[in-house]
DRENPA-3360 file (N, C-alpha, C; in nm, 2 decimals, always signed):
BEGIN
1 = MLSLAFLL = +1.65/+0.84/-2.03/+1.57/+0.73/-2.21/+1.56/+0.58/-2.14 ~ +1.41/+0.52/-2.14/+1.39/+0.41/-2.11/+1.45/+0.32/-2.17 ~ +1.44/+0.15/-2.12/+1.42/+0.06/-2.20/+1.41/-0.02/-2.11 ~ +1.42/-0.17/-2.22/+1.26/-0.26/-2.15/+1.43/-0.32/-2.08 ~ +1.53/-0.36/-2.06/+1.51/-0.38/-2.01/+1.58/-0.39/-1.87 ~ +1.54/-0.20/-1.79/+1.56/-0.13/-1.74/+1.43/-0.16/-1.61 ~ +1.33/-0.29/-1.68/+1.23/-0.26/-1.64/+1.22/-0.40/-1.53 ~ +1.34/-0.50/-1.64/+1.40/-0.65/-1.57/+1.54/-0.60/-1.46;
9 = MTAATDPG = +1.54/-0.51/-1.39/+1.70/-0.51/-1.36/+1.70/-0.47/-1.19 ~ +1.73/-0.57/-1.11/+1.75/-0.50/-0.97/+1.74/-0.38/-0.93 ~ +1.68/-0.29/-0.88/+1.69/-0.11/-0.84/+1.82/-0.16/-0.72 ~ +1.81/-0.02/-0.73/+1.96/+0.06/-0.61/+1.88/+0.06/-0.51 ~ +1.81/+0.08/-0.37/+1.79/+0.18/-0.34/+1.87/+0.30/-0.25 ~ +1.85/+0.42/-0.29/+1.92/+0.53/-0.18/+1.83/+0.59/-0.12 ~ +1.96/+0.54/+0.01/+1.86/+0.59/+0.19/+1.81/+0.79/+0.11 ~ +1.88/+0.86/+0.06/+1.81/+1.00/+0.03/+1.69/+1.00/-0.07;
17 = ANHKTANT = +1.68/+0.93/-0.12/+1.54/+0.93/-0.19/+1.41/+0.94/-0.16 ~ +1.41/+0.88/-0.02/+1.35/+0.94/+0.07/+1.29/+1.07/+0.16 ~ +1.38/+1.15/+0.10/+1.44/+1.27/+0.16/+1.33/+1.37/+0.13 ~ +1.23/+1.43/+0.13/+1.18/+1.55/+0.14/+1.22/+1.75/+0.12 ~ +1.24/+1.80/+0.10/+1.34/+1.93/+0.11/+1.19/+2.00/+0.16 ~ +1.22/+2.14/+0.23/+1.06/+2.25/+0.18/+1.13/+2.34/+0.03 ~ +1.22/+2.32/+0.04/+1.17/+2.34/-0.17/+1.17/+2.29/-0.23 ~ +1.13/+2.20/-0.26/+1.03/+2.06/-0.33/+0.87/+2.13/-0.38;
25 = QALRTQVD = +0.89/+2.15/-0.48/+0.79/+2.27/-0.50/+0.72/+2.25/-0.63 ~ +0.51/+2.23/-0.67/+0.54/+2.19/-0.74/+0.55/+2.19/-0.88 ~ +0.56/+2.10/-0.95/+0.65/+2.06/-1.11/+0.61/+2.20/-1.13 ~ +0.46/+2.22/-1.19/+0.42/+2.26/-1.27/+0.44/+2.45/-1.32 ~ +0.52/+2.52/-1.19/+0.56/+2.57/-1.17/+0.71/+2.62/-1.16 ~ +0.74/+2.50/-1.28/+0.93/+2.46/-1.24/+0.91/+2.48/-1.41 ~ +0.85/+2.38/-1.52/+0.90/+2.29/-1.57/+0.88/+2.45/-1.68 ~ +0.99/+2.47/-1.77/+0.98/+2.52/-1.92/+1.05/+2.46/-2.03;
33 = ARRLQTGE = +0.95/+2.38/-2.12/+1.07/+2.35/-2.22/+1.11/+2.40/-2.24 ~ +1.17/+2.51/-2.26/+1.18/+2.59/-2.44/+1.37/+2.66/-2.33 ~ +1.37/+2.61/-2.20/+1.50/+2.56/-2.15/+1.56/+2.48/-2.23 ~ +1.55/+2.31/-2.26/+1.55/+2.27/-2.38/+1.58/+2.31/-2.56 ~ +1.73/+2.24/-2.58/+1.75/+2.24/-2.73/+1.70/+2.15/-2.84 ~ +1.67/+2.18/-2.91/+1.57/+2.12/-2.96/+1.60/+2.02/-3.17 ~ +1.70/+1.95/-3.17/+1.70/+1.92/-3.26/+1.75/+1.81/-3.30 ~ +1.84/+1.70/-3.30/+1.95/+1.56/-3.36/+2.02/+1.53/-3.23;
41 = FTYRDSAK = +2.01/+1.44/-3.19/+2.18/+1.41/-3.04/+2.18/+1.26/-3.11 ~ +2.31/+1.22/-3.09/+2.30/+1.08/-3.11/+2.42/+0.99/-2.96 ~ +2.37/+0.90/-2.90/+2.41/+0.85/-2.85/+2.52/+0.76/-2.80 ~ +2.67/+0.67/-2.71/+2.67/+0.61/-2.78/+2.64/+0.54/-2.61 ~ +2.62/+0.41/-2.58/+2.53/+0.33/-2.59/+2.65/+0.21/-2.44 ~ +2.71/+0.22/-2.39/+2.82/+0.15/-2.32/+2.82/+0.11/-2.11 ~ +2.86/-0.05/-2.09/+2.85/-0.07/-1.98/+3.01/-0.17/-2.01 ~ +3.07/-0.10/-1.83/+3.18/-0.23/-1.86/+3.32/-0.18/-1.94;
49 = GKVLGESS = +3.28/-0.10/-1.93/+3.37/-0.03/-2.13/+3.32/-0.09/-2.24 ~ +3.25/-0.14/-2.25/+3.21/-0.25/-2.39/+3.11/-0.15/-2.47 ~ +3.11/-0.09/-2.58/+3.01/-0.04/-2.70/+2.91/-0.18/-2.72 ~ +2.73/-0.09/-2.63/+2.68/-0.22/-2.66/+2.56/-0.14/-2.82 ~ +2.57/-0.05/-2.82/+2.50/-0.03/-2.93/+2.50/+0.20/-2.92 ~ +2.38/+0.24/-2.99/+2.34/+0.37/-3.06/+2.16/+0.41/-2.99 ~ +2.19/+0.53/-2.99/+2.09/+0.58/-2.92/+2.08/+0.74/-2.98 ~ +1.93/+0.70/-3.05/+1.92/+0.92/-3.17/+1.78/+0.94/-3.01;
57 = ISIRLAPS = +1.84/+1.07/-3.05/+1.66/+1.17/-2.92/+1.70/+1.26/-3.05 ~ +1.57/+1.22/-3.06/+1.50/+1.36/-3.10/+1.40/+1.48/-3.02 ~ +1.42/+1.59/-3.06/+1.35/+1.70/-2.99/+1.32/+1.77/-3.09 ~ +1.16/+1.87/-3.03/+1.15/+1.89/-3.23/+0.98/+2.02/-3.12 ~ +0.98/+2.05/-3.18/+0.87/+2.22/-3.20/+0.79/+2.18/-3.22 ~ +0.69/+2.16/-3.22/+0.58/+2.15/-3.34/+0.49/+2.34/-3.29 ~ +0.54/+2.37/-3.41/+0.50/+2.59/-3.46/+0.33/+2.51/-3.48 ~ +0.21/+2.43/-3.51/+0.13/+2.45/-3.49/+0.09/+2.47/-3.38;
65 = DSTYHFSV = +0.05/+2.39/-3.30/+0.01/+2.39/-3.16/+0.11/+2.34/-3.04 ~ +0.25/+2.47/-3.03/+0.31/+2.45/-2.96/+0.38/+2.29/-2.87 ~ +0.34/+2.25/-2.90/+0.34/+2.14/-2.83/+0.50/+2.07/-2.91 ~ +0.58/+1.95/-2.72/+0.73/+1.85/-2.80/+0.69/+1.81/-2.80 ~ +0.76/+1.72/-2.94/+0.84/+1.63/-3.00/+0.89/+1.55/-2.90 ~ +0.96/+1.44/-2.87/+1.00/+1.30/-2.86/+0.98/+1.24/-2.89 ~ +1.17/+1.13/-2.93/+1.13/+1.06/-3.01/+1.30/+0.99/-2.96 ~ +1.30/+0.89/-2.99/+1.42/+0.74/-2.90/+1.42/+0.63/-2.97;
73 = QTSGYFDQ = +1.56/+0.63/-3.09/+1.60/+0.49/-3.17/+1.70/+0.46/-3.07 ~ +1.66/+0.30/-3.03/+1.76/+0.25/-2.95/+1.80/+0.13/-3.12 ~ +1.96/+0.10/-3.12/+2.02/-0.03/-3.19/+2.13/-0.06/-3.14 ~ +2.15/-0.17/-3.14/+2.27/-0.29/-3.06/+2.21/-0.44/-3.01 ~ +2.21/-0.40/-2.89/+2.16/-0.47/-2.80/+2.06/-0.52/-2.80 ~ +1.95/-0.43/-2.79/+1.80/-0.37/-2.86/+1.73/-0.30/-2.89 ~ +1.61/-0.39/-2.96/+1.63/-0.25/-3.07/+1.45/-0.19/-3.05 ~ +1.45/-0.07/-3.04/+1.30/-0.03/-2.94/+1.31/+0.09/-3.05;
81 = RWESVASP = +1.20/+0.20/-3.03/+1.21/+0.34/-3.06/+1.07/+0.37/-3.00 ~ +1.01/+0.50/-2.91/+0.89/+0.56/-2.82/+0.95/+0.70/-2.92 ~ +0.77/+0.78/-2.85/+0.77/+0.90/-2.84/+0.64/+0.89/-2.77 ~ +0.73/+1.03/-2.77/+0.65/+1.13/-2.63/+0.61/+1.23/-2.66 ~ +0.44/+1.30/-2.67/+0.45/+1.44/-2.69/+0.36/+1.49/-2.61 ~ +0.40/+1.63/-2.56/+0.44/+1.69/-2.41/+0.32/+1.84/-2.44 ~ +0.35/+1.91/-2.36/+0.31/+2.08/-2.34/+0.42/+2.11/-2.36 ~ +0.42/+2.30/-2.36/+0.59/+2.35/-2.30/+0.62/+2.33/-2.17;
89 = TLTPISAQ = +0.54/+2.28/-2.06/+0.53/+2.27/-1.95/+0.55/+2.09/-1.90 ~ +0.57/+2.03/-2.02/+0.55/+1.87/-2.05/+0.48/+1.79/-2.01 ~ +0.32/+1.89/-1.93/+0.20/+1.85/-1.90/+0.23/+1.69/-2.04 ~ +0.19/+1.55/-2.00/+0.18/+1.45/-2.13/+0.10/+1.49/-2.19 ~ +0.08/+1.50/-2.32/+0.02/+1.43/-2.38/+0.00/+1.28/-2.46 ~ +0.06/+1.24/-2.53/+0.08/+1.10/-2.56/+0.21/+1.03/-2.58 ~ +0.23/+0.93/-2.53/+0.33/+0.79/-2.57/+0.23/+0.71/-2.60 ~ +0.43/+0.61/-2.71/+0.42/+0.52/-2.79/+0.52/+0.41/-2.77;
97 = LTFGKGSD = +0.57/+0.30/-2.72/+0.63/+0.28/-2.80/+0.72/+0.08/-2.84 ~ +0.71/+0.11/-2.90/+0.78/-0.03/-3.01/+0.90/-0.05/-2.99 ~ +0.88/-0.25/-3.07/+1.03/-0.24/-3.04/+1.11/-0.42/-3.18 ~ +1.16/-0.35/-3.13/+1.20/-0.52/-3.21/+1.28/-0.46/-3.37 ~ +1.24/-0.54/-3.46/+1.31/-0.54/-3.60/+1.21/-0.55/-3.72 ~ +1.24/-0.42/-3.84/+1.12/-0.48/-3.91/+1.05/-0.46/-3.89 ~ +0.94/-0.44/-4.02/+0.81/-0.33/-4.05/+0.63/-0.43/-4.00 ~ +0.75/-0.51/-3.87/+0.55/-0.54/-3.78/+0.70/-0.56/-3.66;
105 = QPTAFELH = +0.69/-0.43/-3.57/+0.77/-0.41/-3.47/+0.59/-0.41/-3.41 ~ +0.61/-0.52/-3.30/+0.50/-0.52/-3.17/+0.49/-0.41/-3.16 ~ +0.38/-0.33/-3.02/+0.33/-0.20/-3.00/+0.36/-0.28/-2.79 ~ +0.46/-0.26/-2.77/+0.47/-0.25/-2.66/+0.33/-0.13/-2.56 ~ +0.28/-0.07/-2.62/+0.25/+0.06/-2.57/+0.17/+0.16/-2.63 ~ +0.04/+0.18/-2.62/+0.02/+0.30/-2.64/-0.08/+0.36/-2.56 ~ +0.00/+0.51/-2.55/-0.11/+0.56/-2.42/-0.15/+0.72/-2.43 ~ -0.23/+0.81/-2.36/-0.35/+0.92/-2.40/-0.37/+0.95/-2.27;
113 = YADDKVTG = -0.33/+1.11/-2.23/-0.34/+1.15/-2.17/-0.41/+1.31/-2.15 ~ -0.51/+1.24/-2.03/-0.59/+1.36/-2.08/-0.71/+1.39/-1.99 ~ -0.73/+1.54/-1.88/-0.72/+1.58/-1.73/-0.72/+1.47/-1.67 ~ -0.66/+1.49/-1.61/-0.52/+1.37/-1.49/-0.56/+1.26/-1.53 ~ -0.53/+1.18/-1.61/-0.64/+1.05/-1.62/-0.55/+0.95/-1.75 ~ -0.52/+0.84/-1.75/-0.43/+0.77/-1.86/-0.52/+0.70/-1.93 ~ -0.57/+0.70/-2.02/-0.65/+0.55/-2.18/-0.50/+0.47/-2.19 ~ -0.52/+0.39/-2.27/-0.42/+0.32/-2.41/-0.49/+0.15/-2.37;
121 = FALHRRSP = -0.31/+0.12/-2.44/-0.33/-0.07/-2.42/-0.21/-0.10/-2.38 ~ -0.14/-0.14/-2.34/+0.01/-0.24/-2.30/-0.05/-0.32/-2.31 ~ +0.08/-0.45/-2.37/+0.08/-0.59/-2.44/+0.07/-0.69/-2.29 ~ -0.01/-0.80/-2.29/-0.04/-0.88/-2.18/+0.13/-0.93/-2.18 ~ +0.18/-0.94/-2.10/+0.34/-0.88/-2.06/+0.32/-1.10/-2.02 ~ +0.22/-1.16/-1.94/+0.22/-1.32/-1.91/+0.19/-1.40/-2.02 ~ +0.03/-1.33/-2.10/-0.02/-1.43/-2.22/+0.07/-1.49/-2.32 ~ +0.00/-1.59/-2.30/+0.09/-1.77/-2.44/+0.08/-1.63/-2.61;
129 = DPKAQVPV = -0.07/-1.55/-2.56/-0.05/-1.50/-2.75/+0.08/-1.32/-2.69 ~ +0.20/-1.37/-2.77/+0.23/-1.26/-2.80/+0.17/-1.12/-2.79 ~ +0.06/-1.08/-2.83/-0.01/-0.97/-2.94/-0.08/-0.97/-2.81 ~ -0.19/-1.01/-2.71/-0.28/-0.95/-2.66/-0.27/-0.79/-2.57 ~ -0.36/-0.74/-2.53/-0.36/-0.65/-2.47/-0.40/-0.60/-2.40 ~ -0.38/-0.57/-2.26/-0.45/-0.53/-2.15/-0.54/-0.36/-2.16 ~ -0.58/-0.36/-2.16/-0.64/-0.19/-2.11/-0.53/-0.13/-2.02 ~ -0.60/-0.02/-2.05/-0.45/+0.11/-1.94/-0.54/+0.18/-1.91;
137 = NATIDTNT = -0.60/+0.22/-1.74/-0.70/+0.37/-1.75/-0.71/+0.33/-1.57 ~ -0.63/+0.51/-1.56/-0.54/+0.49/-1.49/-0.56/+0.72/-1.49 ~ -0.69/+0.69/-1.29/-0.57/+0.82/-1.29/-0.45/+0.89/-1.25 ~ -0.44/+0.96/-1.26/-0.24/+0.98/-1.21/-0.28/+1.20/-1.13 ~ -0.16/+1.15/-1.04/-0.17/+1.30/-1.01/-0.14/+1.47/-1.11 ~ -0.20/+1.50/-1.07/-0.14/+1.64/-1.14/+0.01/+1.71/-1.17 ~ +0.10/+1.64/-1.11/+0.21/+1.63/-1.15/+0.35/+1.59/-1.22 ~ +0.24/+1.47/-1.19/+0.27/+1.38/-1.32/+0.38/+1.41/-1.47;
145 = VDQRIDWA = +0.45/+1.37/-1.47/+0.50/+1.35/-1.69/+0.48/+1.19/-1.74 ~ +0.52/+1.16/-1.85/+0.60/+1.01/-1.90/+0.66/+1.03/-1.89 ~ +0.68/+0.86/-1.87/+0.83/+0.81/-1.78/+0.91/+0.86/-1.89 ~ +0.88/+0.86/-2.01/+1.01/+0.82/-2.12/+1.08/+0.94/-2.12 ~ +1.04/+1.10/-2.02/+1.10/+1.20/-2.04/+1.12/+1.23/-1.94 ~ +1.12/+1.15/-1.83/+1.18/+1.19/-1.68/+1.35/+1.33/-1.76 ~ +1.40/+1.26/-1.82/+1.53/+1.27/-1.83/+1.53/+1.44/-1.87 ~ +1.46/+1.45/-1.94/+1.41/+1.58/-2.03/+1.33/+1.68/-1.89;
153 = TVMAIDLR = +1.23/+1.57/-1.84/+1.18/+1.73/-1.73/+1.33/+1.74/-1.69 ~ +1.40/+1.72/-1.65/+1.46/+1.76/-1.54/+1.56/+1.84/-1.61 ~ +1.62/+1.81/-1.71/+1.68/+1.94/-1.82/+1.61/+2.06/-1.76 ~ +1.45/+2.04/-1.71/+1.31/+2.15/-1.81/+1.32/+2.24/-1.65 ~ +1.42/+2.24/-1.52/+1.39/+2.29/-1.41/+1.50/+2.40/-1.45 ~ +1.50/+2.50/-1.38/+1.59/+2.60/-1.34/+1.73/+2.50/-1.29 ~ +1.80/+2.49/-1.35/+1.89/+2.42/-1.22/+1.98/+2.55/-1.21 ~ +2.07/+2.48/-1.03/+2.16/+2.51/-0.92/+2.17/+2.49/-0.86;
161 = KDRRFGFN = +2.32/+2.46/-0.81/+2.31/+2.39/-0.69/+2.31/+2.40/-0.62 ~ +2.25/+2.26/-0.56/+2.24/+2.20/-0.43/+2.03/+2.20/-0.44 ~ +2.02/+2.25/-0.55/+1.88/+2.24/-0.57/+1.79/+2.10/-0.54 ~ +1.66/+2.08/-0.49/+1.65/+1.96/-0.46/+1.46/+2.01/-0.50 ~ +1.40/+1.91/-0.59/+1.29/+1.90/-0.65/+1.25/+1.77/-0.68 ~ +1.10/+1.74/-0.73/+1.02/+1.64/-0.72/+0.94/+1.66/-0.74 ~ +0.89/+1.50/-0.88/+0.76/+1.55/-0.95/+0.76/+1.36/-0.95 ~ +0.60/+1.38/-1.01/+0.57/+1.23/-1.04/+0.62/+1.18/-1.20;
169 = VYDPITGS = +0.52/+1.02/-1.20/+0.61/+1.01/-1.33/+0.53/+0.85/-1.39 ~ +0.44/+0.82/-1.42/+0.36/+0.76/-1.50/+0.44/+0.70/-1.61 ~ +0.41/+0.49/-1.60/+0.48/+0.40/-1.66/+0.35/+0.29/-1.64 ~ +0.33/+0.25/-1.78/+0.20/+0.17/-1.77/+0.23/+0.00/-1.71 ~ +0.35/-0.01/-1.72/+0.39/-0.12/-1.64/+0.37/-0.15/-1.48 ~ +0.47/+0.01/-1.38/+0.43/-0.01/-1.29/+0.37/+0.12/-1.29 ~ +0.32/+0.12/-1.29/+0.18/+0.24/-1.25/+0.27/+0.43/-1.22 ~ +0.24/+0.48/-1.12/+0.31/+0.57/-1.06/+0.36/+0.59/-0.97;
177 = SEVHARVS = +0.50/+0.72/-1.07/+0.57/+0.66/-0.93/+0.67/+0.84/-0.93 ~ +0.68/+0.82/-0.77/+0.72/+0.89/-0.75/+0.91/+0.96/-0.76 ~ +0.96/+1.11/-0.81/+1.08/+1.11/-0.84/+1.10/+1.25/-0.74 ~ +1.23/+1.20/-0.67/+1.29/+1.29/-0.59/+1.50/+1.35/-0.71 ~ +1.53/+1.44/-0.67/+1.58/+1.45/-0.77/+1.70/+1.60/-0.65 ~ +1.78/+1.58/-0.73/+1.89/+1.74/-0.68/+1.98/+1.70/-0.78 ~ +2.04/+1.85/-0.75/+2.10/+1.89/-0.83/+2.26/+1.94/-0.77 ~ +2.36/+1.94/-0.82/+2.52/+1.90/-0.84/+2.54/+1.99/-0.90;
185 = PPRRLVVA = +2.68/+2.07/-0.80/+2.76/+2.25/-0.88/+2.76/+2.15/-0.98 ~ +2.79/+2.29/-1.07/+2.87/+2.23/-1.22/+3.01/+2.16/-1.20 ~ +3.07/+2.08/-1.35/+3.15/+2.13/-1.36/+3.21/+2.07/-1.51 ~ +3.28/+2.06/-1.52/+3.33/+1.97/-1.66/+3.38/+1.88/-1.69 ~ +3.27/+1.81/-1.82/+3.35/+1.67/-1.84/+3.30/+1.66/-1.99 ~ +3.45/+1.56/-2.02/+3.44/+1.48/-2.17/+3.38/+1.42/-2.16 ~ +3.30/+1.44/-2.28/+3.25/+1.28/-2.43/+3.33/+1.32/-2.50 ~ +3.26/+1.20/-2.61/+3.32/+1.19/-2.77/+3.23/+1.34/-2.85;
193 = AGPFRVYA = +3.20/+1.42/-2.79/+3.15/+1.49/-2.90/+3.22/+1.60/-2.89 ~ +3.27/+1.60/-2.75/+3.42/+1.68/-2.70/+3.34/+1.77/-2.58 ~ +3.42/+1.94/-2.51/+3.36/+1.91/-2.33/+3.25/+2.00/-2.33 ~ +3.28/+2.00/-2.18/+3.09/+2.07/-2.14/+3.07/+2.11/-2.09 ~ +3.02/+2.22/-1.94/+3.03/+2.26/-1.85/+2.89/+2.26/-1.84 ~ +2.86/+2.07/-1.71/+2.70/+2.04/-1.72/+2.71/+2.02/-1.57 ~ +2.58/+2.06/-1.49/+2.52/+2.00/-1.39/+2.45/+1.84/-1.35 ~ +2.51/+1.77/-1.28/+2.43/+1.67/-1.25/+2.30/+1.69/-1.20;
201 = VTYWVKKS = +2.25/+1.60/-1.22/+2.13/+1.60/-1.20/+2.10/+1.44/-1.14 ~ +2.12/+1.35/-0.99/+2.08/+1.24/-0.96/+1.89/+1.27/-0.95 ~ +1.83/+1.16/-0.96/+1.72/+1.17/-0.96/+1.64/+1.03/-0.96 ~ +1.60/+0.99/-0.81/+1.62/+0.89/-0.76/+1.38/+0.86/-0.84 ~ +1.36/+0.70/-0.89/+1.25/+0.69/-0.96/+1.18/+0.53/-0.83 ~ +1.14/+0.60/-0.71/+1.07/+0.54/-0.62/+0.91/+0.47/-0.70 ~ +0.95/+0.28/-0.75/+0.87/+0.19/-0.75/+0.80/+0.13/-0.63 ~ +0.77/+0.06/-0.70/+0.69/-0.04/-0.64/+0.80/-0.18/-0.52;
209 = SGAERYVV = +0.92/-0.17/-0.66/+1.01/-0.26/-0.65/+1.14/-0.21/-0.55 ~ +1.16/-0.11/-0.51/+1.24/-0.02/-0.50/+1.25/+0.13/-0.60 ~ +1.38/+0.26/-0.53/+1.44/+0.29/-0.59/+1.54/+0.27/-0.67 ~ +1.47/+0.35/-0.86/+1.59/+0.34/-0.94/+1.70/+0.47/-0.95 ~ +1.80/+0.47/-0.98/+1.86/+0.58/-0.98/+1.91/+0.62/-1.13 ~ +1.89/+0.76/-1.11/+1.99/+0.78/-1.28/+2.06/+0.93/-1.25 ~ +2.19/+0.96/-1.29/+2.21/+1.10/-1.35/+2.22/+1.12/-1.48 ~ +2.16/+1.24/-1.47/+2.18/+1.36/-1.62/+2.23/+1.43/-1.60;
217 = YATASLPR = +2.39/+1.47/-1.67/+2.44/+1.56/-1.71/+2.40/+1.66/-1.77 ~ +2.36/+1.75/-1.77/+2.31/+1.83/-1.86/+2.40/+1.98/-1.89 ~ +2.39/+2.03/-1.99/+2.44/+2.18/-2.08/+2.42/+2.30/-1.94 ~ +2.51/+2.32/-1.83/+2.48/+2.42/-1.79/+2.45/+2.57/-1.85 ~ +2.45/+2.60/-2.02/+2.43/+2.67/-2.08/+2.31/+2.64/-2.14 ~ +2.23/+2.78/-2.16/+2.09/+2.75/-2.21/+2.15/+2.80/-2.39 ~ +1.99/+2.73/-2.45/+1.93/+2.60/-2.40/+1.99/+2.48/-2.43 ~ +1.89/+2.37/-2.29/+2.00/+2.30/-2.23/+2.01/+2.17/-2.32;
225 = FMVREDFP = +2.11/+2.04/-2.34/+2.09/+1.94/-2.46/+2.22/+1.83/-2.33 ~ +2.13/+1.72/-2.32/+2.24/+1.63/-2.20/+2.36/+1.58/-2.29 ~ +2.38/+1.54/-2.24/+2.64/+1.46/-2.25/+2.54/+1.39/-2.23 ~ +2.53/+1.31/-2.10/+2.56/+1.20/-2.04/+2.43/+1.16/-1.99 ~ +2.42/+0.95/-1.99/+2.32/+0.94/-1.91/+2.39/+0.85/-1.82 ~ +2.42/+0.84/-1.66/+2.37/+0.71/-1.58/+2.27/+0.61/-1.60 ~ +2.30/+0.49/-1.67/+2.16/+0.39/-1.55/+2.16/+0.30/-1.44 ~ +2.08/+0.28/-1.36/+2.07/+0.23/-1.29/+2.17/+0.06/-1.29;
233 = DGTTSELV = +2.16/+0.03/-1.43/+2.15/-0.07/-1.44/+2.32/-0.12/-1.52 ~ +2.48/+0.02/-1.46/+2.56/+0.06/-1.53/+2.63/+0.08/-1.58 ~ +2.45/+0.07/-1.72/+2.52/+0.17/-1.87/+2.47/+0.32/-1.84 ~ +2.59/+0.37/-1.95/+2.59/+0.52/-1.94/+2.56/+0.54/-2.07 ~ +2.49/+0.63/-2.11/+2.49/+0.70/-2.27/+2.55/+0.80/-2.31 ~ +2.70/+0.81/-2.38/+2.77/+0.92/-2.43/+2.73/+1.06/-2.50 ~ +2.74/+1.16/-2.54/+2.65/+1.20/-2.66/+2.79/+1.17/-2.73 ~ +2.77/+1.21/-2.89/+2.83/+1.14/-3.03/+2.83/+1.25/-3.07;
241 = KRR = +2.83/+1.35/-3.12/+2.74/+1.44/-3.18/+2.60/+1.46/-3.11 ~ +2.56/+1.58/-3.26/+2.43/+1.65/-3.26/+2.41/+1.70/-3.36 ~ +2.31/+1.83/-3.41/+2.27/+1.83/-3.52/+2.14/+1.92/-3.54;
% end
């Protein structure tokens, strides 16, 4: 789950993030969103033992066109809501981010993907006008997913011990970035929602400022859901309940 706070952090670089292995394959041949559990998931966000707030994730399959709709609402130390729509292979279709409270929430960006292109707008971060926009119009690689759902992408892979894979993500602020991921052996993890057998998927997003390291703990059993996520700034998001 991408937060505005992470856009401002100092990235931690892992030396293994630059290593490409022979078993890194094209993303579209691997990703299957049917591996993901649909529903509503509530997470507790904390850092250094202090609870910061709460995140709610919704994953929904639209029967009319078989698209997957992801949405996240966070509250507490910051308030934001984003939505991302993708195909069953998580090929991006659209994304939108708003932040703040109340009915007049500013839209940070709105993106539309089609034919290896992304268009839309984003707020101008350096303008004195808080509502000033800049256009988005970029070409993206075929194996690109919207950065809002990089965590879902790594769970939609056929996870196996020691597997490595890669893909690209797009964000209107940082542009296109390479992602390199590796899968650790399954283990038992206890969170507020209970004990689960999970795979730990560590992945690095190689941005111009450095590599951001994330760890997603995904259930070993299918359909899969996220039990915990560790963010580059030390924040942890832990599953509290699901329905």
